[in-house]
C-alpha positions in Angstrom: 135.9 55.7 134.5 138.5 53.1 133.4 138.7 54.8 129.9 139.4 58.2 131.5 142.3 56.6 133.6 143.8 55.0 130.5 143.6 58.3 128.5 145.2 60.2 131.4 148.0 57.6 131.5 148.7 57.9 127.8 148.7 61.7 128.1 151.2 61.7 131.0 153.3 59.1 129.1 153.5 61.4 126.1 154.6 64.3 128.4 157.2 62.1 130.0 158.6 61.2 126.6 158.7 64.7 125.1 159.3 66.9 128.1 161.8 66.2 130.8 160.4 65.3 134.2 162.6 67.8 136.1 161.7 71.4 136.5 163.3 73.9 134.2 163.1 77.7 133.5 161.4 78.6 130.2 163.5 80.6 127.8 161.0 80.7 124.8 157.5 79.5 123.9 156.6 78.6 120.3 153.3 77.5 118.8 153.5 75.8 115.4 150.7 74.9 113.1 148.6 78.0 113.5 146.6 79.1 110.4 143.5 81.0 111.4 144.3 81.6 115.1 146.7 84.4 115.8 149.8 83.7 117.8 148.9 86.3 120.4 145.4 84.7 120.9 147.0 81.2 121.4 149.5 82.5 123.9 146.7 84.1 126.0 145.5 80.5 126.8 149.0 79.3 127.9 149.1 79.9 131.7 152.8 80.7 132.0 155.4 83.1 130.6 159.0 83.1 129.6 161.2 83.0 132.7 158.6 80.9 134.7 159.6 77.5 136.1 157.8 74.6 134.6 156.9 71.0 135.6 154.7 68.3 134.2 151.6 69.6 136.1 151.8 73.1 134.7 152.3 71.8 131.2 149.3 69.5 131.5 147.3 72.5 132.7 148.4 74.4 129.6 147.2 71.6 127.3 143.8 71.6 129.0 143.6 75.4 128.6 144.3 75.3 124.9 141.7 72.6 124.3 139.2 74.6 126.3 139.7 77.6 124.0 137.8 75.6 121.3 140.3 76.3 118.6 142.2 73.1 118.4 141.6 69.4 117.6 145.1 68.1 118.5 147.9 69.4 120.7 151.5 68.0 121.2 154.1 69.6 123.6 157.8 69.3 122.9 160.9 70.5 124.7 164.1 71.6 123.0 166.5 72.7 125.6 164.6 75.2 127.7 162.3 76.0 124.8 158.7 74.8 124.9 157.1 74.0 121.5 153.4 73.4 121.0 152.5 71.6 117.8 148.7 72.2 117.2 146.1 71.2 114.6 143.3 73.8 114.4 139.7 72.9 114.2 138.1 73.2 110.7 136.2 76.3 109.8 132.6 75.8 108.6 132.3 77.1 105.1 128.7 76.1 104.4 125.7 74.5 106.1 123.0 72.8 104.1 119.9 70.6 104.9 118.5 67.7 102.9 115.3 65.8 103.4 113.7 68.0 106.0 110.0 68.9 105.6 108.7 69.1 109.2 111.4 71.5 110.2 112.1 74.5 108.0 115.6 75.6 107.1 115.2 78.8 109.0 114.2 76.9 112.2 117.2 74.7 111.9 119.6 77.6 111.1 118.3 79.4 114.2 118.8 76.3 116.4 122.3 75.7 115.1 123.1 79.4 115.7 122.1 78.9 119.3 124.7 76.2 119.6 127.4 78.4 118.0 127.3 76.3 114.8 127.3 78.8 112.0 129.3 79.7 108.8 132.7 81.1 109.7 132.9 79.4 113.1 135.0 76.4 114.0 133.5 73.0 114.0 133.1 71.2 117.3 132.2 67.6 116.5 131.0 66.8 120.0 128.3 69.5 119.7 127.3 68.1 116.3 126.7 64.7 117.9 124.4 66.3 120.5 122.5 68.2 117.8 121.9 64.9 115.9 120.5 63.4 119.1 118.4 66.4 119.9 116.8 66.5 116.4 116.0 62.8 116.6 114.4 63.3 120.0 112.2 66.0 118.5 111.0 63.6 115.7 110.4 60.9 118.3 108.2 63.4 120.3 105.9 63.8 117.2 105.7 60.1 116.7 108.3 59.6 114.0 110.3 56.8 115.6 112.0 55.7 112.4 113.5 59.2 111.9 117.3 59.5 111.5 119.5 62.6 111.4 123.1 62.4 110.2 125.7 65.1 109.9 128.0 64.7 106.9 131.3 66.6 106.9 133.1 67.3 103.7 136.7 68.5 104.1 137.8 71.4 101.9 141.2 73.1 101.2 142.6 75.6 103.7 141.2 73.6 106.7 137.6 74.2 105.9 134.6 71.9 105.9 131.0 71.8 104.4 128.4 70.6 106.9 125.3 68.9 105.6 122.5 67.5 107.8 120.7 64.6 106.1 117.2 63.9 107.3 115.2 60.7 107.0 111.9 61.7 108.7 109.7 58.8 107.8 106.0 58.6 108.7 104.6 59.4 112.1 103.3 56.4 114.0 99.6 56.1 113.8 97.6 55.7 117.0 96.1 52.2 117.0 94.1 52.5 120.2 93.6 54.7 123.3 92.5 52.9 126.4 91.5 54.5 129.8 91.7 52.1 132.7 90.0 52.7 136.0 87.2 55.0 134.8 83.7 54.0 136.0 81.8 57.3 136.1 82.5 58.4 132.5 82.9 56.0 129.6 85.9 56.0 127.3 83.9 57.5 124.5 82.7 60.4 126.7 86.3 61.2 127.7 88.0 60.7 124.4 85.5 62.8 122.4 87.0 65.9 124.1 90.7 65.3 123.3 92.7 66.0 120.2 94.3 62.6 119.7 92.1 60.1 117.9 92.2 56.7 116.3 90.2 54.8 113.8 88.8 58.0 112.3 86.5 57.9 109.2 88.2 58.7 105.9 86.3 61.9 105.5 87.5 63.4 108.8 90.8 64.7 107.3 91.4 67.0 110.2 91.5 64.2 112.8 94.8 64.0 114.8 95.5 60.3 114.5 99.3 60.7 114.6 101.0 60.4 118.0 102.6 63.5 119.5 104.0 63.6 123.0 103.0 67.2 123.7 99.5 66.6 122.4 99.1 63.6 124.7 100.1 65.7 127.7 97.6 68.4 126.7 94.9 65.7 126.3 95.7 64.4 129.8 95.1 67.8 131.2 91.8 68.0 129.3 90.6 64.8 130.8 91.7 66.0 134.3 89.7 69.2 133.8 86.7 67.2 132.8 86.8 65.5 136.2 87.7 68.6 138.2 84.9 70.6 136.6 82.4 68.0 137.9 83.6 67.8 141.5 86.1 64.9 141.3 88.7 66.7 143.3 90.9 63.6 144.0 91.2 62.5 140.4 94.7 61.6 139.3 96.5 59.7 136.6 98.4 56.8 138.1 100.5 55.9 135.1 100.7 56.3 131.3 101.9 53.6 129.0 102.9 54.3 125.3 103.9 51.2 123.5 105.0 50.8 119.9 104.4 48.0 117.4 107.6 46.2 116.3 107.8 48.1 113.0 107.5 51.4 115.0 104.5 52.5 112.8 101.8 52.1 115.4 101.3 53.3 118.9 99.0 52.0 121.7 98.2 54.4 124.6 96.9 53.4 128.0 96.0 55.8 130.8 95.5 54.3 134.3 93.3 56.7 136.4 91.7 57.0 139.8 88.5 58.9 139.7 87.8 59.4 143.4 84.5 60.8 144.6 82.6 64.1 144.1 83.3 67.0 146.5 80.9 69.8 147.5 81.9 73.3 148.4 81.2 73.8 152.1 82.3 77.5 152.4 83.9 80.2 150.3 86.1 82.7 152.2 88.4 85.6 151.4 91.7 86.2 153.1 94.4 88.9 152.5 94.1 92.5 151.4 91.4 93.4 148.9 92.6 97.0 148.5 89.3 98.4 149.8 87.2 96.5 147.1 85.8 93.9 149.5 82.2 94.3 148.6 82.9 94.5 144.9 85.1 91.4 144.9 82.6 89.4 146.9 79.9 90.5 144.5 81.7 89.3 141.4 82.6 86.0 143.0 80.6 83.2 141.2 81.6 80.4 143.7 78.8 79.4 146.1 78.6 77.0 149.0 76.6 73.7 148.7 77.5 73.4 145.0 79.8 70.8 143.4 83.4 71.8 143.2 84.2 73.2 139.7 87.8 73.6 138.7 87.0 75.9 135.8 84.9 78.1 138.0 87.8 78.4 140.5 90.2 79.4 137.7 87.6 81.8 136.3 87.2 83.4 139.7 90.9 84.0 140.1 91.1 85.6 136.6 88.0 87.8 137.2 89.4 89.1 140.5 92.9 89.7 138.9 91.3 91.6 136.0 89.2 93.6 138.3 92.1 94.7 140.4 94.1 95.3 137.2 91.6 98.0 136.2 92.5 100.0 139.2 96.3 100.0 138.9 97.1 96.7 140.7 98.8 95.2 137.7 100.4 92.2 139.4 97.9 90.8 141.9 98.3 87.4 143.3 95.0 85.6 143.6 95.2 82.0 144.8 92.5 79.6 145.9 93.5 77.3 148.8 91.3 74.2 149.1 90.8 72.6 152.5 89.6 69.1 151.8 87.5 67.1 154.2 87.6 63.5 153.0 85.1 62.3 155.7 82.1 64.3 154.5 83.5 64.9 151.0 83.5 68.7 151.2 86.0 71.3 150.5 86.4 74.8 151.9 87.8 77.4 149.4 89.9 80.2 150.8 90.6 82.8 148.2 93.9 84.6 149.1 94.1 88.1 147.6 97.3 90.1 147.5 96.9 93.1 145.2 100.5 94.2 145.4 101.5 97.8 144.8 99.5 100.1 142.7 101.4 100.6 139.4 101.6 103.8 137.5 102.6 104.5 133.9 105.8 106.4 133.5 106.0 106.6 129.7 104.2 105.1 126.6 106.6 104.5 123.7 105.9 103.5 120.1 108.2 101.3 118.1 108.0 100.6 114.4 106.0 103.6 113.2 108.3 104.7 110.4 105.6 106.7 108.6 103.0 107.6 111.2 103.7 110.4 113.6 103.8 109.6 117.3 101.0 112.1 118.1 98.7 110.3 115.6 99.1 107.0 117.5 99.1 108.7 120.9 95.6 110.3 120.3 94.2 106.7 120.1 95.5 105.8 123.6 93.0 105.2 126.4 95.8 104.5 128.9 97.3 107.9 129.9 100.9 108.5 131.1 101.0 109.4 134.8 97.8 107.5 135.6 97.7 104.1 137.2 98.1 101.1 134.9 94.7 99.7 133.9 94.7 96.4 131.9 91.4 97.3 130.3 92.6 100.7 129.2 95.8 99.2 127.7 93.8 96.6 125.8 91.4 99.3 124.7 94.4 101.3 123.4 95.6 98.3 121.4 92.1 97.8 120.0 91.9 101.5 118.8 95.3 101.3 117.2 94.4 98.1 115.4 91.3 99.8 113.9 93.5 102.3 112.1 93.4 101.3 108.4 97.2 101.8 108.1 98.1 99.4 110.9 98.7 95.7 110.2 99.6 94.6 113.7 100.0 96.0 117.2 101.5 94.4 120.3 102.4 95.9 123.6 104.8 95.0 126.4 104.8 96.4 130.0 108.4 97.0 131.4 109.1 97.7 135.0 111.5 100.6 135.5 114.8 99.5 137.1 114.9 100.3 140.8 111.2 101.3 140.8 108.6 98.8 142.0 105.5 101.0 141.2 106.4 102.5 137.8 106.3 100.9 134.3 106.8 101.9 130.7 104.5 100.6 128.0 106.1 99.8 124.7 103.6 99.5 121.7 105.3 97.8 118.8 103.3 98.5 115.6 103.6 97.2 112.1 102.4 99.6 109.5 100.9 98.5 106.2 100.6 100.5 103.0 98.3 103.5 103.8 98.0 104.6 100.2 96.8 102.8 97.2 96.9 103.0 93.5 93.3 102.0 92.7 92.9 100.0 89.5 90.6 97.4 88.1 90.4 95.1 85.2 87.3 93.2 84.3 85.6 91.5 81.4 82.0 90.5 80.9 79.7 89.6 78.1 78.1 93.0 78.4 80.6 95.4 79.9 83.6 94.0 77.9 87.0 95.4 79.1 87.0 98.0 81.8 89.9 100.0 83.4 90.1 102.5 86.3 92.8 104.3 88.2 93.2 106.6 91.2 95.2 107.4 94.3 94.0 107.2 97.9 96.2 108.1 100.9 94.7 107.1 104.3 97.6 108.4 106.3 98.7 111.5 104.5 102.3 112.4 105.4 101.9 110.3 108.5 99.2 112.7 110.0 96.4 110.1 110.0 94.4 112.4 107.7 92.8 110.9 104.6 93.4 112.5 101.2 92.1 111.2 97.9 92.5 112.3 94.4 90.9 110.1 91.7 90.6 110.4 88.0 88.8 107.2 86.7 87.9 106.1 83.3 86.1 102.9 82.8 83.7 101.6 80.1 80.7 103.4 81.6 82.0 106.2 83.7 84.5 109.1 83.8 85.0 110.9 87.1 87.4 113.2 89.0 87.2 113.8 92.7 89.2 115.3 95.6 88.3 114.4 99.2 89.9 115.2 102.5 89.1 114.0 106.1 90.7 115.0 109.4 89.5 112.4 111.9 90.7 114.6 114.8 89.6 118.1 113.8 89.3 118.7 117.5 91.1 117.1 120.4 87.7 115.5 121.4 87.7 113.4 118.2 85.3 115.5 116.2 86.1 114.8 112.5 85.8 117.2 109.5 85.7 116.1 105.9 84.8 117.4 102.5 84.6 116.4 98.9 84.5 118.0 95.4 83.6 115.7 92.5 82.6 115.5 88.8 81.2 112.4 87.1 80.0 111.4 83.6 78.0 108.2 83.7 76.9 106.2 80.7 74.2 103.9 82.1 73.9 101.9 78.9 77.4 100.6 79.3 76.8 99.7 82.9 74.1 97.1 82.3 71.4 99.8 82.8 68.8 101.3 80.5 70.4 104.0 78.3 70.9 107.5 79.7 73.8 109.9 80.3 74.2 111.7 83.6 76.7 114.5 84.2 77.1 115.2 87.8 79.1 117.7 89.8 78.9 118.7 93.4 80.4 119.5 96.7 79.8 118.3 100.3 81.1 118.6 103.8 80.5 116.6 107.0 81.2 116.6 110.7 81.5 113.5 112.9 80.9 113.4 116.7 82.0 110.5 119.0 79.3 109.4 121.4 81.4 106.8 123.2 84.2 104.4 122.5 82.3 102.6 119.8 79.5 104.9 118.5 79.7 108.0 116.2 77.2 110.5 114.8 77.8 112.1 111.5 76.1 115.1 109.9 76.6 116.5 106.4 75.4 118.9 103.8 75.8 118.8 100.1 75.0 120.3 96.7 74.6 118.3 93.5 73.8 119.2 89.9 72.5 116.4 87.6 72.3 116.8 83.8 70.4 114.0 82.1 70.6 113.4 78.4 69.9 110.6 75.9 67.2 109.3 78.2 65.2 106.4 76.8 61.9 106.7 78.6 60.2 103.6 79.8 57.1 102.7 81.7 58.5 103.0 85.2 59.7 106.6 84.7 57.1 107.8 82.3 55.3 109.8 84.9 58.6 111.3 86.3 59.6 112.3 82.8 56.3 114.0 81.9 56.6 116.1 85.1 60.0 117.5 84.4 60.4 117.4 80.6 59.8 120.4 78.4 56.8 119.7 76.1 58.2 122.2 73.6 61.5 120.3 73.5 60.8 116.7 74.1 64.3 115.7 73.0 66.0 118.1 75.4 67.9 117.1 78.5 66.8 117.4 82.1 68.6 119.4 84.8 68.2 119.0 88.5 69.7 121.0 91.4 69.5 119.4 94.8 70.6 120.4 98.3 70.8 117.4 100.6 71.1 116.9 104.3 72.5 113.6 105.6 72.9 112.0 109.0 74.2 108.7 110.1 75.0 106.7 113.2 77.7 104.1 113.2 79.1 101.6 115.7 82.2 99.5 115.5 83.8 97.0 117.9 86.0 95.4 115.2 89.4 94.3 116.4 91.2 95.6 113.2 90.7 98.3 110.7 91.6 96.0 107.8 90.8 92.3 107.6 89.1 92.1 111.0 88.5 88.7 112.6 86.3 89.6 115.6 83.7 92.1 116.6 80.9 93.8 114.6 80.2 97.0 112.6 76.8 98.7 112.0 75.8 101.9 110.3 72.4 103.5 109.7 72.2 106.5 107.4 69.6 108.9 106.1 69.9 111.3 103.2 67.1 113.8 102.4 66.9 116.6 99.9 65.7 120.0 101.1 62.2 121.3 100.0 63.8 123.9 97.8 65.5 121.2 95.7 64.2 120.4 92.2 63.5 116.8 93.3 62.5 115.9 96.8 63.4 112.4 98.1 64.9 110.5 100.9 67.1 107.4 101.2 67.8 105.0 104.1 70.7 102.6 104.3 71.5 100.0 106.9 74.7 98.0 106.8 75.9 95.5 109.4 78.7 92.9 109.7 79.5 90.4 112.4 82.7 88.4 112.8 82.6 85.3 114.9 86.0 83.6 115.6 85.8 79.8 115.4 89.3 79.1 116.6 91.3 80.7 119.5 93.9 82.1 117.1 91.1 83.6 115.0 92.5 82.3 111.8 89.1 80.6 111.2 86.3 83.2 111.4 82.7 83.2 110.4 81.4 86.4 108.8 77.7 87.4 108.4 76.7 90.5 106.4 73.4 92.2 105.9 72.6 95.4 104.0 69.2 97.0 103.4 68.1 100.2 101.7 64.9 102.1 100.9 64.2 105.4 99.1 61.2 107.3 97.9 60.0 110.8 97.1 58.1 113.1 99.5 55.7 115.9 98.7 54.0 116.7 95.4 54.9 118.5 92.2 52.1 119.7 89.8 49.7 117.5 91.7 51.8 114.4 91.3 53.5 112.5 94.1 57.3 112.9 94.1 59.3 109.7 93.2 62.8 108.6 93.9 64.8 109.8 90.8 65.8 106.9 88.7 69.5 107.7 88.9 69.3 107.3 92.7 67.9 103.8 92.4 69.7 101.0 94.2 71.6 98.5 92.1 73.2 95.1 92.8 75.5 92.7 91.0 79.3 92.4 90.9 82.0 92.9 93.5 80.8 94.1 96.9 77.1 93.1 96.3 76.4 89.8 94.5 79.5 88.2 93.2 79.0 85.9 90.3 76.7 88.4 88.6 77.6 91.1 86.2 77.7 94.7 87.5 74.3 96.2 88.2 72.3 93.4 86.4 70.2 92.4 89.4 66.9 94.2 89.7 63.8 95.3 87.7 64.1 95.6 83.9 62.7 98.4 81.8 59.3 97.9 80.3 58.5 99.4 76.9 54.7 99.4 76.0 53.8 100.0 72.4 50.3 100.2 70.8 49.3 97.7 68.1 48.5 99.6 64.9 47.0 98.5 61.5 48.3 100.5 58.6 45.8 102.2 56.2 45.4 104.9 53.5 46.6 108.4 54.5 43.9 110.8 55.5 43.9 114.5 54.4 45.7 115.5 57.5 48.6 113.1 56.8 47.7 110.4 59.2 46.9 106.8 58.3 46.0 103.5 59.8 44.2 102.5 63.0 45.6 101.8 66.5 43.8 99.3 68.6 42.9 99.7 72.2 45.3 99.5 75.2 44.4 95.9 75.9 46.1 95.1 72.5 49.4 96.8 73.4 52.5 94.7 73.1 55.4 94.6 75.6 59.2 94.7 75.1 61.4 94.0 78.1 64.9 95.5 78.2 68.0 93.3 78.8 69.4 96.0 81.1 68.3 96.7 84.7 66.9 100.0 85.9 67.4 99.4 89.6 64.9 99.9 92.3 64.0 101.9 95.4 64.5 99.0 97.8 67.3 96.4 98.3 68.3 93.6 100.6 71.7 92.0 100.5 73.1 89.3 102.8 76.1 87.1 102.9 77.8 84.3 104.8 81.5 83.9 104.6 84.0 81.4 106.1 87.4 83.0 106.5 90.2 80.4 106.4 94.0 80.3 106.6 95.5 80.9 103.1 97.1 77.6 102.1 100.8 77.4 101.1 101.4 80.9 102.5 103.7 81.8 105.4 101.9 82.8 108.6 103.6 86.2 108.5 101.4 87.2 105.6 98.1 86.3 107.5 97.3 90.0 108.1 97.8 91.0 104.5 96.2 88.1 102.6 92.7 86.7 103.3 91.0 83.7 101.8 87.3 82.9 102.2 84.4 80.8 101.0 81.2 82.8 100.6 77.5 82.7 99.8 75.9 85.9 98.6 72.2 86.5 98.3 69.9 89.5 97.7 67.5 91.4 95.6 66.7 94.9 94.3 63.0 95.7 93.7 60.6 98.5 93.1 57.9 99.1 95.8 56.0 101.5 93.5 55.7 98.9 90.7 52.0 97.9 90.2 51.2 94.8 88.2 47.5 95.8 88.1 48.4 98.5 85.6 49.0 95.7 83.0 46.2 93.4 83.9 44.2 94.1 80.7 47.0 92.9 78.4 46.9 89.8 76.5 48.1 86.8 78.5 51.1 86.2 76.2 52.2 89.8 76.6 51.5 89.8 80.4 53.8 86.8 80.8 56.7 88.9 79.6 56.5 91.0 82.7 57.8 89.9 86.0 56.4 91.4 89.3 59.3 93.8 90.0 57.7 94.6 93.4 58.2 91.0 94.6 61.0 90.8 97.2 61.1 87.0 96.7 62.9 87.3 93.3 66.2 87.1 95.0 69.5 85.9 93.5 72.2 83.8 95.2 75.8 82.8 94.4 78.7 81.0 96.1 82.4 80.8 95.6 86.0 81.6 96.6 87.5 85.0 97.4 91.1 86.0 97.8 92.1 89.5 99.0 95.6 90.9 99.2 96.9 94.2 100.6 99.6 94.6 98.0 102.1 97.5 97.7 99.8 98.8 94.9 96.8 98.7 97.2 94.1 96.2 98.0 93.5 93.5 95.4 90.5 91.2 95.1 90.1 88.0 93.2 86.7 86.2 93.1 85.6 82.9 91.7 81.8 82.6 91.9 79.0 80.5 90.5 75.3 81.6 90.6 73.1 79.3 92.8 69.8 81.1 92.0 69.3 83.5 89.1 66.4 85.0 87.1 65.9 85.0 83.3 68.0 87.7 81.7 70.7 87.9 84.4 74.2 88.1 83.0 76.7 86.1 85.1 80.5 86.0 85.5 82.7 83.3 87.0 85.9 85.4 87.6 86.3 89.0 88.6 89.4 90.9 89.5 89.8 94.3 91.1 92.7 96.5 92.4 91.9 99.2 94.9 88.6 97.7 96.1 87.7 98.7 99.7 86.9 95.6 101.7 
């Protein structure tokens, strides 16, 4: 207070020296020293005009007004006759702002904070605000336990009244918690209470996730955790009497002490409802989990309030007030719970708006809505609408906000803010293996064609073992009821020998169509028909397909190819509760499909496929998620041909190995190998007919096993995957980049394979053959996977090492694909 009086006395003394004490009439006003501030802008802050009568008080008021404008650092007032002259020195303009030494706080965060205090490039520098910012930043570091932190603003003066502003940070290390003591607890031990909180001390070296650095906010959250521990067990009078946080002299260690009063346990004597339950009295009482004669449970009380609020929200009461009022009786240690229900007004939806859909048409998003305009607002339907939008493969993120209309207490608008992701992809792949060598493929897929939500694909692929072309189209809303219509036209040339399979070429072309029908919000039925033509050439027959080959080959042209025309019917049922269409983190997906060729087809067979995935979030933000996968398939022939049972055609066999099945193994290497059985012959003199030599009996045959797989008619694949936050990557990319650690396992086998057929062979030859009907010959691998939804399309990088393999399996450590569907 004394300093303010001295400063005021000096100011008035200056005025008395430079401006006459008597009143006078102003003839002119001048402002000297202006550089950036316009004269007109300065005059607007002077509270008098030419012709006004001045005295010391009005001049002092003008000085205050000019300082208040924020443009000036120094102001002196002079009088020359009846002219008033202001000599001013403007505040410096900030030319640049930089940061040095900050790691806990990002530059973007600091810039945003300074911007809120009007400290930005191009603005004038207010040193009093800078001092406050320094103090505020140091307080932040203190709150996270860095008590040695220091923040200093360095000002460098530049020509033309400009300055560079640099904030220098010395963050130091956070103070480590030396000990946490709870005083006054008798019912629960320190260990029982402390095991539930985040802050820890004296953690083992391997527990690298332990929170042993002091943070004020974390401590407050831990105190609430301990309080909830007591309230959930009936200790209604529990309280924290005091909290002490003391530092070691070097400010590197912290001791925490909580003084608590536990009180005694209270039992619920009665549960009553008061207020207006909007006609849902019976339903609300039925869903109430609180019961008399049970211990008071704080979590159950909170849960009850939430359940009732959500129940009312389903019927348009979007803003209910549900409050539990406890009436405590300390004599008999009971509490009466009165649940007050005020549903408020029923809220109706005026308009649903979409923001951020630059490509996707509004009607495409609107058909996914479960919350209709004009209907009452239902929280479950709004959340359901968000879930359906998130499942669209071209949506990265969806959020919604409910806005009340001005002047209307029962009408709201719902704004869905969507973030689209690339809906088309240029599919490409690059791989290298000891067998497949270099392979390339390319194609185009558009999942949101022209923003209509329709899927259009055109692919022309050439890789080491396949050349193909296909056109496909799917309209997911062929009817307003959600019936989908799709079709496909395709051509493929497949060289099995280059795909780690036994040698044969297969030229295939065909056409197909399908219809999908929604059963409910999560389940769909699909039905389809198709025609396919297969042309098989260069077939190297082997034991497992010898019977099949003999049935369909031409005895007069044993080297000729085989042709098959098939008509197939297929049906499937699928269910999905995934929270996202791409990179889901919660929910599950299952599908069961059946494909069967018609009796008039050249080959008659059927195939079953089961595929299921389950996502289990580990953390509340779902950045850590556990994924389980299971896939099974079985196929076989039906009916007979020329007295022989039909078999599953070998080109329809299941295969495994490589991306999408068993990472760490080369493509298609897992499964039965081809068996070649040759007679043992002794050469001799030619007979008159041209023959010669003697061939021994079948028990003397010898076996050659191929290096390539032939596939099988049954498969089982499974996987466990831990999805983790991608390190060193900004959180804004979490929906487009995924990192996971995985374990894959599975097998492909042949249920028709019979080891008894070879039992007469010599033991040495018999040992060459594995029992390819044995499901137990599974493979397993583990590794790291990184997936990225890039502008070119999905990209997948896998690093894998086999855990269990069989002799003859080709393995690969690294694989890379562009355009793989996840």
